[in-house]
KEKE-3310 file (N, C-alpha, C; in steps of 0.2 Angstrom, whole numbers, plus 5000, padded with zeros to 4 digits):
npx = (5016:5019:5007:5012:5010:5000:4997:4981:4977:4967:4972:4977:4983:4996:5002:5003:5004:5007:5012:5006:4994:4987:4981:4983:4975:4968:4961:4968:4971:4982:4990:5001:5016:5032:5045:5053:5045:5040:5026:5015:5001:4983:4973:4956:4940:4923:4917:4925:4934:4951:4962:4974:4990:5003:5020:5022:5030:5030:5031:5023:5010:4995:4986:4970:4955:4941:4933:4934:4951:4963:4972)
npy = (5067:5059:5059:5063:5055:5061:5069:5063:5056:5043:5027:5011:4995:4985:4974:4959:4960:4949:4948:4960:4957:4961:4963:4962:4976:4981:4996:5011:5027:5041:5047:5055:5061:5054:5054:5056:5047:5038:5034:5037:5026:5024:5011:5009:5002:5000:5007:5017:5013:5011:4998:4996:5005:5010:5013:5015:5012:5020:5012:5002:5005:5011:5026:5029:5034:5044:5050:5055:5056:5065:5055)
npz = (4831:4845:4860:4877:4893:4905:4922:4929:4918:4910:4910:4904:4909:4900:4902:4912:4929:4940:4954:4959:4959:4947:4930:4912:4905:4915:4922:4927:4935:4932:4944:4948:4941:4944:4939:4923:4912:4922:4932:4945:4948:4951:4955:4956:4962:4955:4964:4969:4978:4982:4976:4972:4971:4963:4955:4938:4923:4907:4896:4900:4898:4892:4886:4888:4877:4877:4867:4849:4843:4834:4822)
capx = (5019:5014:5006:5015:5006:4999:4992:4974:4975:4964:4976:4975:4990:4998:5006:5001:5008:5004:5014:5002:4986:4984:4982:4984:4968:4965:4962:4968:4971:4988:4990:5007:5023:5037:5050:5051:5042:5037:5021:5011:4995:4979:4968:4950:4934:4918:4914:4930:4939:4957:4964:4982:4993:5010:5023:5022:5034:5026:5030:5017:5002:4992:4981:4962:4952:4933:4931:4938:4956:4965:4978)
capy = (5067:5055:5063:5061:5054:5067:5068:5064:5053:5037:5022:5003:4991:4982:4969:4956:4960:4943:4948:4964:4955:4965:4960:4967:4979:4984:5003:5016:5034:5043:5053:5058:5061:5052:5057:5055:5041:5035:5037:5033:5025:5022:5008:5008:4998:5004:5012:5022:5011:5009:4991:4996:5011:5008:5016:5011:5015:5022:5006:4997:5009:5014:5031:5029:5041:5043:5054:5055:5059:5064:5051)
capz = (4837:4851:4866:4882:4898:4910:4927:4928:4911:4912:4907:4905:4910:4894:4904:4919:4936:4945:4960:4962:4957:4942:4923:4908:4903:4921:4921:4932:4934:4934:4950:4949:4938:4947:4934:4916:4910:4928:4935:4950:4945:4956:4953:4960:4959:4953:4970:4970:4983:4979:4977:4971:4969:4962:4951:4933:4917:4901:4891:4903:4900:4887:4887:4885:4875:4877:4862:4844:4843:4827:4821)
cpx = (5016:5015:5009:5009:5006:4995:4985:4972:4972:4970:4975:4983:4991:5001:5004:5006:5004:5006:5009:4995:4982:4985:4981:4976:4965:4966:4963:4970:4979:4988:4996:5013:5028:5044:5050:5051:5041:5032:5017:5003:4989:4974:4963:4945:4929:4915:4919:4934:4946:4959:4972:4984:5000:5012:5024:5027:5029:5026:5025:5011:5001:4985:4974:4960:4944:4931:4935:4945:4959:4972:4983)
cpy = (5064:5060:5060:5059:5059:5065:5068:5058:5046:5032:5015:4999:4987:4976:4965:4958:4956:4945:4955:4962:4959:4962:4966:4969:4982:4991:5007:5023:5037:5049:5057:5057:5060:5054:5055:5048:5036:5038:5033:5033:5023:5018:5007:5005:5003:5009:5016:5019:5009:5002:4992:5003:5009:5013:5012:5014:5016:5016:5001:5000:5011:5019:5027:5035:5038:5046:5054:5058:5059:5059:5055)
cpz = (4843:4858:4872:4887:4902:4916:4925:4921:4914:4908:4909:4905:4902:4896:4911:4924:4942:4952:4964:4960:4952:4934:4918:4906:4909:4920:4928:4931:4936:4939:4951:4944:4942:4944:4928:4914:4916:4930:4940:4948:4951:4953:4957:4956:4957:4959:4972:4975:4979:4980:4976:4968:4967:4955:4945:4927:4912:4897:4894:4903:4892:4888:4884:4882:4875:4871:4856:4846:4836:4827:4820)
residu = (MET:GLU:ARG:ARG:ILE:GLN:GLU:LEU:ASP:VAL:VAL:ALA:LEU:LEU:THR:ASP:LEU:PRO:GLU:ARG:LYS:LEU:VAL:ALA:GLY:GLN:VAL:GLY:THR:VAL:VAL:GLU:ILE:LEU:GLU:ASP:GLY:VAL:PHE:GLU:VAL:ASP:PHE:SER:ASP:ASP:GLU:GLY:LYS:THR:TYR:ALA:THR:LEU:ALA:LEU:ARG:GLU:LYS:ASP:LEU:ILE:VAL:LEU:HIS:TYR:SER:PRO:VAL:ALA:ALA)
# end
């Protein structure tokens, strides 16, 4: 069973969003679940300054893992 995206998950974009100056692979944090399959994601630089916050669909995100996860 696939794990659903949750608040505070670290995610990466799967698609480019040129209108928002974001590219696939940029990393953000889910700060709110807006509705089923839609999340508010905050993108911050290395110093913690937010450079974008936007609503994204689950299909445009992948959850990142920093430790081993059972397949």
